[in-house]
Phi, psi and omega in degrees: 000355187302133179079000175277128185293140180229162183154195183224148173252103196270075182284358173296343180298326190254149177240027179283136183256328184216143172243111186262113186254118174081007182277135178309139181305309187300314178297316182292318178296314172304314179295324181293320178299320180292316180301323184267354176066035175279125183245349179234073183274127183253126179265125167251107194230157171301125176303317179296326177293319185292313187276327191249357179225173175254017183296317183290326174300322177295327174294313179295321182295309179302328181283329182055232187294344172289342178285128181250336180163173181214158171233136183225029184247025186279118181283168174308148175068009176050067182292141184313315182303318179287324181294316178300320182296315179301314179299324177297319178292312182302317181301316180289339183265359182059046178305131173247357174201140178251132168241123179261137177221107180161198183275192189299328181289318174299319184293307178304318188291321175303313184290322174293321176307321188294329172294313182301323177288321184292323185255013177054046184276129186230345184230165172309310183298329176289335180278347188303319184285359191250351187260154180290153174207158184242128179273177185299337177277353186093000183279136185261133172253120178246108189296150173264128182210166177290135174280170192291161173259324173276117191267169180248140164247133182243138177240089187288140174245000172232186191244011182299333175089002183301341187286342178268356180258152179279340179274136181227147176259140177216132189265129168278095186296343187290322183251357181053066180218127175278125185234157186265146173232137182213133170197142186297337178276354172284343175299139178292148184290332180214147178233135180243121178254098185246096185297330180303316180290348182278344177301344176282339188288128174305144185304313186300327187280320173305311183288316177303317182289331173303319176289332178290328171290322174303324187287328171300316175293314183300313187282342168293315187282343175272347183281135175276002175255014168277186179211184184300312183301304182297319175307310184297323178301314188285324181295312177300315182299325177297318185289316178297317182283321175304314171290314184297313181295323177294324180290318181289328175292326175282335184205100187292344177273001185285091183294326178293321174301318177299320178294319178301320172303312185289323175289324177299318174299315178302308186292331172298334177271347179305308179301326182293312182284344179274352170115357178290120180282146173274181186236215186299322180296317179288325174300315173302315176300321175292328181284323180295324181285305187285333187255328179242006168067031176279132177314143190298316185287325178298339181291322176283332172303316175290304194273335187298318180295323181290325173294323175299314175301316180299319189270350187306325184296337177250341179231029187296324175301311180299328177294345177292336180283341176290310178307312182299317182296325178269009165091020183219057183304141178082353174262145179300142186299321184292333177284316184299312185287326168308317182290324183288313181298316179298324178298340174277347176082036188257156179292150189228013175211160177297321175302328178287343176251019171089013180255131178243171176316315181294338178279345189298318174304316179297314176303308183297323176300316177294322180295321171300340174263012175266144184298345181249012174286335185261005179247019178288146181306316168262113190313142175239120186261339188205166172302328181293316175304316186291320178304313181297322173294311180307315183310322186289350182253007179281000000 
């Protein structure tokens, strides 16, 4: 058994009951609201979908008398003030179900809102006891609290995959730091994968969050804490995403290609919710988003290949599976992923997303406070180590 990966896939973490595949969002939401006997459904939705398409009107019409109200002003990275404002609206309307329709920030915000409703959180200070934090020694504290009573349904319109996770990010804009909130009951009770509604998603956003999903699978295959089951999920995710993203780039109306991307994003998250920790690419991504306001997907477009190159000296053998899954056996994984990301027209350096040499100490400090900085395959002991890594990405 020497060298055989061991461990557990802890699906006890999630409380998701159903994933609906290919059903039109309006029909699926209405059916789930009826199944759950929800009579006061609150929508947290993308502003662009609400103002520029008829998709939200379709959902409201399908819900009929069950529709209670909506909020469409959630900024990127889910700042606390907006999450609290949305929760105040839902509380006033006596919401008994929250439905998110939008990208990763909308998804995460809906899940954190459910905690706000359960614990009557109304101010920044109220939220302090509920988020995860990392001390100087790298130990993560995950507060214990009662889970939400008001559940969430998620209709994702991007590929970042947060709808499958019990963990949500919310940014304390006062200190410009994205923080994690986690409880198994924060996971949505149902997820609707409707490829048709994603046709409204801007190309750059769809493709970049697709790379974010790729990065879940990449960091799984790079992790020494993975196992055969999680490795297999990650390999399948890479194959589906590699094909699907190329197809949607070539033809935005390719619904089957979009669905392949959605299923690949789902598979990429299975190892994460099963307990495989991510590494330096994700830790850097959280800091780039919360501290420097870089779009969620762009963070992995920039960092994933550099993290692979940084880690290759310790997990090079495992990285061979990444190259093989992306159809380029024998090539270094960082070169294969770089080529794929460039073919999608995405940024590939920190400079392209507005980060310069003088920003590196602040960025490194934020990274060291992330829960996944200390689970990187190649150990990261200090902010100085992180700065050296970041310089490779300028």
